[in-house]
PLY file of the C-alpha trace (Angstrom):
ply
format ascii 1.0
element vertex 80
property float x
property float y
property float z
element edge 79
property int vertex1
property int vertex2
end_header
-4.96 0.46 -9.77
-1.68 3.02 -10.02
1.63 2.81 -11.75
5.31 4.70 -11.29
8.49 4.94 -12.60
11.24 3.82 -10.50
14.59 5.97 -11.02
17.64 3.95 -11.73
15.90 1.52 -14.47
14.50 -1.93 -15.14
17.10 -3.61 -12.19
16.25 -0.53 -9.39
12.48 -1.66 -10.09
13.24 -4.99 -10.03
14.80 -4.40 -6.25
12.11 -2.36 -5.36
9.81 -5.00 -6.32
11.89 -7.85 -4.79
12.10 -5.76 -1.81
8.38 -5.03 -0.14
7.06 -7.44 2.58
3.14 -6.81 2.41
2.69 -6.57 -1.42
3.41 -9.42 -3.07
5.60 -9.24 -6.87
2.91 -10.58 -9.09
0.74 -10.53 -11.91
-2.68 -9.76 -10.49
-4.91 -13.02 -10.27
-7.95 -11.00 -9.08
-7.48 -11.81 -5.65
-7.99 -9.16 -2.45
-3.99 -8.86 -1.72
-2.14 -6.22 -2.50
0.37 -6.71 -5.97
3.09 -5.08 -8.05
5.13 -5.97 -10.91
7.59 -4.25 -13.69
5.27 -4.64 -16.37
8.60 -4.79 -19.08
10.21 -7.59 -18.34
8.62 -10.18 -21.32
10.62 -9.42 -24.86
7.45 -9.08 -26.24
6.46 -6.33 -24.24
6.16 -2.62 -26.16
8.74 -0.32 -26.45
6.37 2.33 -25.74
6.04 0.44 -21.63
9.42 2.14 -19.69
11.42 -0.23 -18.63
11.00 1.45 -14.94
7.24 1.00 -14.81
5.62 -0.76 -11.76
2.22 -1.20 -11.72
0.70 -1.23 -8.17
-3.07 -3.07 -7.27
-4.37 -2.27 -3.92
-5.78 -4.79 -1.70
-7.42 -4.62 1.58
-4.50 -4.70 3.58
-4.13 -1.82 5.78
-3.01 1.25 3.76
-0.84 2.44 6.17
0.87 -1.06 6.03
0.89 -0.67 1.98
2.59 3.07 2.30
4.61 2.12 4.86
6.64 -0.29 2.95
6.64 0.88 -0.59
8.50 3.82 1.17
10.65 1.06 3.04
11.51 -0.70 -0.49
12.06 3.17 -2.22
14.24 3.87 0.26
16.62 0.41 -0.60
15.66 -1.05 2.90
13.71 -4.18 3.89
12.38 -3.09 6.92
8.76 -1.85 7.03
0 1
1 2
2 3
3 4
4 5
5 6
6 7
7 8
8 9
9 10
10 11
11 12
12 13
13 14
14 15
15 16
16 17
17 18
18 19
19 20
20 21
21 22
22 23
23 24
24 25
25 26
26 27
27 28
28 29
29 30
30 31
31 32
32 33
33 34
34 35
35 36
36 37
37 38
38 39
39 40
40 41
41 42
42 43
43 44
44 45
45 46
46 47
47 48
48 49
49 50
50 51
51 52
52 53
53 54
54 55
55 56
56 57
57 58
58 59
59 60
60 61
61 62
62 63
63 64
64 65
65 66
66 67
67 68
68 69
69 70
70 71
71 72
72 73
73 74
74 75
75 76
76 77
77 78
78 79
């Protein structure tokens, strides 16, 4: 598990999460798939959590596929 802050704020963090194809944009349910989510998207979240914080939960997919997909999403592309 890791977390990153996305430059550009909450809207860009959501866009990065939505552009991924290998990662699933969801809260962890204890599965084996790789997930990511923007932590502070609910009104009751602590203001101490940055709005652009994205949590990554690594699953069993090929690591190169995960990096490639995340790189494409960060660059603003849906092509992995």
